[in-house]
Each structure stands twice: as C-alpha cells, then as structure tokens.
N, C-alpha and C positions, 0 to 999 in steps of 0.2 A: 572661925566662921564656917558654916556649911558650904559645900561646893556650889558654884554657880551652875544652874541647869542650862543645857544647850538651848532650849526653847526660850529661856529668859533673855538671851542675847538677841532674840528675834522680836521682842516686844516692840510694837509700834512700827515695825518694818513693813513696807509694802512689797509683797511678793508678786512679780509679773505672772500672769496666768499661763504664759507659754512655759515657764519653768514648772509650774504645778502639773500641767497636763503632760509635759515631757517626762516628768518623774512617774506619773501614773501610767503612762503608756508601757512601761516595762512590765507591769502586771498584765496588761492587755496582751503583750507579745509573748510572754512566757507561760501564760495560763494554760494553753493547749497541752503542755507537757503534763500538768496535773489533771486536767479534765479529760483529754482524749487518750493520752498514753497511760497514765497511772490509774485512772478511775473507770471511765465509761466505755472505752472502745478496745484499745490494744490489750490491756491486761484482762478485762472482764469478758470480752467477746472473742479473744484469740488465745492468749497465753494460758488461760485456765479452762480451756475447753477440750473436747475429745481430740482435737488436732494434735495434742501433745501426750495422748495416752497410748499405751501399748496397743497395737492393732488387735491383739488377742482379747484384751479387756473391752475394747470398743465392740467387738463382735458379740459379746455377751448381752448387749442391749442396756438401755437406760434404767430398766427396772431391777437390774442385778445389783446386789450389794457391793460387789467388787467394782462395778462401774462408778457407783456413788462414792465409794471409798477412794477410787482413783482421782476423781475430781477434787475431793477434799484434800488429797495429798498435794495436788497442784496449787490450790489456794493456800495451803499451809506452807508450801515451798516459797511462794511469793512473799508470805509473811516473814519467813526466815531471812530472805535477802533484804527485806526492808529493815529487819532487826539489825543485820550486819551494817547496813548503810547508816542506821541511826547511831550505832556505836562509833563509827568513823566520824560522824558529825560531832559526837560527844567529845572526841579527842581533839579535833582540829578547829572547830568553829571559833571558840573564844580566843585562842592563841592567834589565829590568822586575823581575827578582828582587831586584836590588840596591836599587831604589827601594822595593820592598815592605818590605825589611829596615829601611831608614832611617825610613820613615813608620810602620812597625808596622801596615800595612793589608794583611796577607796575605789575610785573609778577603775583602776587597773585590776583590782580583785573582782569587781563587778563584771568587767568585760571578760576576764579569764574564766570565771565560773559560768557565765552565760554561753560563751563559745564552747566550753567543754560539754555543757548540757546539750547544745545543738549537735555536737559531734556524736554524742550517745544516741540521739534520736535518728541521726543519719545511719548509724551503725545497725539500728534495728532492721534495716533493709535486708540484712543477712540472716535474720531469724526465720528460717523456713518452717513450714508446718510439719515438724517431725520431733518426736520426743528427744532426740539428740541435741536439739537446739534450745530446749527449755531453759537450761542453766544460763546459756548465753543471753537469752532475752531477759530473764529475771535479774541477772547481774548487771546488764546495761541499764535497766530501769533503776536499780539500786544505786549505781554509780551516778546516773543522771540526777537522782534525788540529792546526793551529796553535793554535787557541783551546783545544782540549783539553790541549795541552802547556803553555800558559801557566797554565791552572788547575792542572795536575798539578805544576808547579814548586812552587807554594805548598802544595798538598796534601802533597807529599813533605816539604817543610820543616816542616809542622805535625806530622809524625810524632814529632818530638823532644819535643813537649809531651804525648804519650800513651804514651811508652816510656821504659824505663830501660836502662842498659848490659847488664843481664842478660835483658831481654825484647825487645830491639829486633828480633832475628831472628824471633821468633814473631809480633810485631805486624806486621812487614812482610809475613811470609808469610800472616797472616790477611787483610790487605787484598787481596793478589793472589788468594788463594784464594776470598774472597767475590766478587771480580770475576768469576772464572771461573764460579762457581755462578750469578751473575746472568746471565752470557752463556748458560749452559745453559737457564735458564728462558725467556729470550727466544727461543732457537732452538726450544724445545719448543712455544712458542706458534705459531711459524711452521709447524711440522710439523702441529699439531692443526688450525690454520686451513686449511692446504692439504688435509688429509685430509677436512675437512668441506666441501670445495669453496667455501671462503670464505663459507659460509652464504648461498649464492645471490648474493653480490656479483659484478658483472661484473669480469673480470680482464684484459680487453683494454687495450691502450695502457699496459701496465705498472702498472695500478691497484693490484694486490696489493702490489707492491714499494713503491709510493709510500705505501700505507697502513702498511706495516711501518716505514718511515722515521718517519712521524708517531707510531706507537706507541712507538718507541725514544725519541723526544723526550719523550713524556709519562712514560715510565718514569724517565728521568733526573730530571725535575722532581719525581716522587713520592718518590725515595729519596736524592737527593743533598743535601738541605737540612739534615739533622741536624748535620752537621759545623759549619755556620754558627751553630747554636744552642747546642750542648752542649760543643764543644771550645774550650778557652781560647785566646785570641789570644796569640801570642808577643810580648813587649815589643819596642819599636823599638830598633835598635842605638844604644848610647850613644856620644857623642863624634863623631858623623858628621853633617855638615850636609847638608841636601837641596840638590841641584844640578839644573841644567837637564838635559833629556833628552840632548842631544849631549855636554854636559860629563860625563855619566855614563859615557861610553865612556873618557874620560881616567881617571876614578876606577877603572873596571874594569881597565884596563891596569895601573894601579899596584897594584891588589889581586892580580892574577894574578902580577905580578912578586914581590910580597910572599909569595904562596903558594909560589913557587919557593924563597924564602929560608927560610921558617919551617916549611913542611910539604911537603917534596918528595915524600913518599909520596902525599899527596893529589893533587898535580900529576900524577904518573905514573899514578895510578889513573884520573883523569879522561881522560887520553890513551888508556889501554888500553880503558876502557869506551866511549870514543867509537867504537871500532872494533867490539868484540864486541856491544854492544847495538844497533848499527846492523844487524848481521846477525840478531840476535834479532827485531828489528822486522820485518825482511824475511821471516822464516819465517812469521809470522802474517799479514802484509800480502798475501803472494802464495801462501800454501799452498793455499787453496781454489781459486785460479785454476789451479794445477798439476793438482789433482784433476779439475776440470771439463774443462780443455782437453787436458791431456796423457794422462790416464788414462780419459777418457770417462765420468766420473761424471755421473749424472743430477742434477737439482736436488734430489730427495729424498735421494739418496746423499750429496751434499755436505753437506746439512743434518744428516743422521744422523752423518756423520763429524765435523762440527763439534761436535755434542753430546758424542760420545765423547771428542774431543780436549779439550774444555773440562773434562769430568769428570775425565779423567786429569790434566790440568794443575792443576786445583783441589786435588785430593787430594794430589798430589805436592808442591805448593807449601806447603801447610799443614804436612805432615809434615817436609819438609826444613827448615822454619823452626826446628824443634827442633835439627836437626843444625847449623844456622847458629850457634845460641847455644852449642852444645857444641864444635864443631870449628873454628868461625870461617868467615866468609863467603868468604874466599879459596879454601879447600878446596872449598866447594860450587861456586864459579864455575868453577874449573879442571876439576873432574870433569864437570859438566854440559856445558861447551863441548866437551870431548873427545868425548862421546857424540854431540852434535849433528853434529859434523864427519863421524863415521863413518856415522851414519844418513842424513845428506844425500847423501853419495856413493852409498850403497846405493840410494836412491830413483832416482838418475839412471842408474847403470850396471846395475841389475837390473830396469829398467822393463819389459823384454820379458817378464818373468814375470807381468805383469798387475797388476790392482788390489790383490792381496794385498801387493805391495811397498809401495804407497802407504799401505795400512792399517797395516801394521807399522811402517814407517819414519816415517810421519806421527805415529802415537801416541807413538813413542819421542821424537821431536822435541818433541811437546807436553808430555811428562812432564819435559823438561829446560828448556824455555824459561822457564816460570814460576819455578822455583827459582832459575835464574840471574838473572832480573830482580829477584826479591825479595832475594837475597843481595847483589846489586850496590847496591840502595838501602840495605840494612842496613850494608854496608861504609862507604858515604859518610856515613851518619848518625853512625857511630862516630868519624869523623875530621874532622867539621865544627866549626869554632870557633863558640862561642855568639854569637848576634847576626848571623851571616852565613848562616843556613840557606837563605833564599830565593835569595841570590846564588850560593851554591855549587851548590844544586840547579838554578839557572838555567844555570850552566856545565855541569852534568850533562846537562840537556836539550839544550843547544847541541851538546855533543860526542857525544851518544849517540842521543837519540830522533829527531833529524833523520835518519830512516832513509833518506830519498831521497838524501842526499848521496853515500853510498857503495853500499849494497846496492841501492837503487832504480836508481841510475845504471848499475851493472854488470848488473843485471837487464835494463834497457832496452837497453843496448848489445849484450849477448850475444844477446838475442832478435832485435834488428835485424840482426845479422850473420848468424846461423844461420837465421833465419826459423822457428824452432820454440821454443815456450814452455818445454819441458822443460829446455833448456840454460841458461835463466835461473837455475835452481837452483844451478848451479856458481858464479855470481856471488855468491850469498848465502853459500854454503859458504866461499868464499875470504875473505870479510869475517870470518866467525866464526873461521876458522883463524888469520888475522892477529891478531885480538884475543886469541886463546888464547896465541899466542907472546908478545905484549906483556905479558899478565897474569902470565906466569911470572916476570917481572922486578919485579913490584910486591910490596913486603913485606906481611906480614899486618897487619890492622888493629890487632892487639894489640901489635905491636912498638913499641919506643921510637921517638919522632919522629926523622926523619933530617934531613940538611941542616945548614947552618951553625949553627942554633940548637942542635941536638943535640950538635954538636961543642963548642960553648961550655959546655953543661951538663956534658959529660964532663970537660972541662978543670977545671971547678970541683970 
C-alpha cells in the first residue's frame, strides 16, 4: 500500500482558528528579515552602495566606469555569499529535518533557527559604513538566511497540523500573505522614520540602517513565538531509530531512493521546484538592487516600491490561495511562472523606457512570486507521507530555497561578464523558465500515485 499522507490524517478534523493564526504569525514576524534586511533596505540601500566602496573610487564620480564596476562587484559579492549560504542549506536542511521527524522536536529546531536568525540581525549593528565591514555584513546576512531556512523547514512541516486537504491552499496562502503584510509595516516604519529625520538621531556611519536591523530582530522576537505555544507538535515518526549525524546521510539516501519507488510524483516535483523556486528567491533577493542600481531609484523610491510590491504580493497570495484549493496548486504554479518569465524579460529589454518599466514589471512579478511560493508549499504538503514532514520539507529547502546555487550564481556570473547589474536579471529569468518547463511534466497533486507502487495497485 502507498504511504499515508500527513494531510489525510487531518480529514474531517476541525482546526481551531487560534492555531491557524498562531502558525501564520511566524511568517509575519520573520518576514522583515527577507523584506527589510535581504531585499529592500539593508542590502539594497546600504551594503551595495558607495558606503562600502574605496574612497578613491567614490571620488571618481557616478559616471566613471570604475564606479559602476565597483557597485557591480558589491552586488556580485552579495550573490557570492548567498551562494555559499545556499550550499550550506543543501548539506544541512534535509538531514536536520529528518532528525526533527525522528525525535519529534520540530519546535526545538524552529526555535533554534529563529533565535539564530535574530542574533544575526542584532549583529548587523556592528556593520559600519566602511569597506572593511562589507564581508561581515554579507556573511551575517548569508548565515541568517541559513538559520531562517532551517527554522522554515520545520515551520512548513507544522502546516500539516493546522490544515486539512480542503483548506491547505488557503492556510498556506494566509501564511505568505501575513508575511507580506508584516513586511509592509516594517517598511512603513522605515519611511516614517526617514521622513522624521530619525527624530534627531545621527545617521552617519550607517547608524540608521544598523538601527533598522536591530528593529527587525525585535519585531521577530515579538511576533514569532505564538507558534511555539499554541500549535501542537507533530508526533515523532514511528519505527525509525535515531542515528548519528553522519549516518543520517545514509538514511537520507535510502529515503530518497524509496521516494523514487513509492512516490515518483513527489520526487519530480522536488526536482522541478528546486529550479523554479530558486528563481523566485532571486526575484526578491535582487529586485531592489536592480531598481537602485539599474533604474536609478533613490532610497525613498526603493522603499515605496517595496511597500507597493509587498502589498500586491500579500493580496494576490491570499486570494490565489482559494484558487489553489479550487483548481489545484499545479495550475497556479504554471500560470504564475509563465507571467514571471514575460515580465522579467520586459524589465530587461524595455529598460530604456525608464522607471515605469520597473514599476509595472516589478509589481507584476511581485503579484506572481507569492502565489507561486504558497502553491508550491501547498503541493508538497498534499503529497508528503505522515511522519516525514520535516525531512521532505528539508529536501524542499535543499532543492529550492538555496537560491544562491543557481539564480545567485547566474546573477553573479552574468554581472561579472557584462559589468552591468541589469543583465543579471536574465540569469534569474533563465532559472524560472527552466523550472516552468520541468513543472509541465509533474502530475497534479490530486492524481493517483505513480511509480511501481501505483502499478502494483492497478494490477490488483
């Protein structure tokens, strides 16, 4: 018999709303790391600006090729550290997820990853506006991404305990949607503080940005804890002994081989999502950098765009969650990826039309990224065997959220070859397009299981 899916055990169960919203609040609490630190403010408006260029290069002026090349080196450097972070996720995520399943301590891993990410944001306080601190800033953001992903593996796994087969699309969309709203509020605070001249606080030496990083850390502490109190822990996997860390890789290889035999659909989806979610991560990781460097957006313009992008993404993600439950996650994924490819190409090849291209193309991209991410999580939850949630979502993190493996690497290489940031967009679009092609060959989540097990069932 094929394995029982975790969501199947929830069929007909009434989930208290407090549990659902407590689960979704983790997205709300931790989103400022992605929105403010990684995308729109700290990285785009501070770490990849002239604050971290050699003063001699800055003195040449913005129109000098050396100045533009210096900024490109900074954006490329951020991509490099994202790549290293992605490789670390590649090695750790599935094994740590497997161990969380066996011990039934998903909350402990969730709490540890969240606290570690908070500490990385707090440590950004020490990244002063000097080229000597660039590596420290990029490394802390990369490490924060790793810890955020380790926490996210177990967060995603716990979705099974607050959703049913009929509501998983809406629940997944709610989490992503609240995350975007949390990002909006964090960005609004930045806008208000900047408009008030930081209430008389000195802003030299990057102090305003360092204060923002501390504020994001405190935000996460304030809102990420309800999931640890109100959401029930999934039970440990039965019949599986705890093994040592390195022996876990042997077990992991055996489990992946078993996944190929018993649920080939899940195997192929993990492969396809490894590619297209890589590109989705790249859209938000480097989107604000493109606006600031390639389209000349000021700091205020980047933040305003970030607010608009998160608002559009939040609304579309919540609404499309209903379409997920109605038409299936595969249809949502294929539709949104197709739009992303077209909008990304338009941003590159119509760039001479000016900032309006970035506004329209960027908002279209934002409206599609969230629904694609939420539907991807929903798809996997529908096909994950009971008791293996953290391991499967660990593989999901390994093959997808390690954005620097593909999109960041192509971003870095393309910019290094061309010397212009705008062409890095094509690297991200190429990854999304490849993922779209692969996803066409993945069956719908509601289809009967495939592979040898399905063949045996048909014979019977």
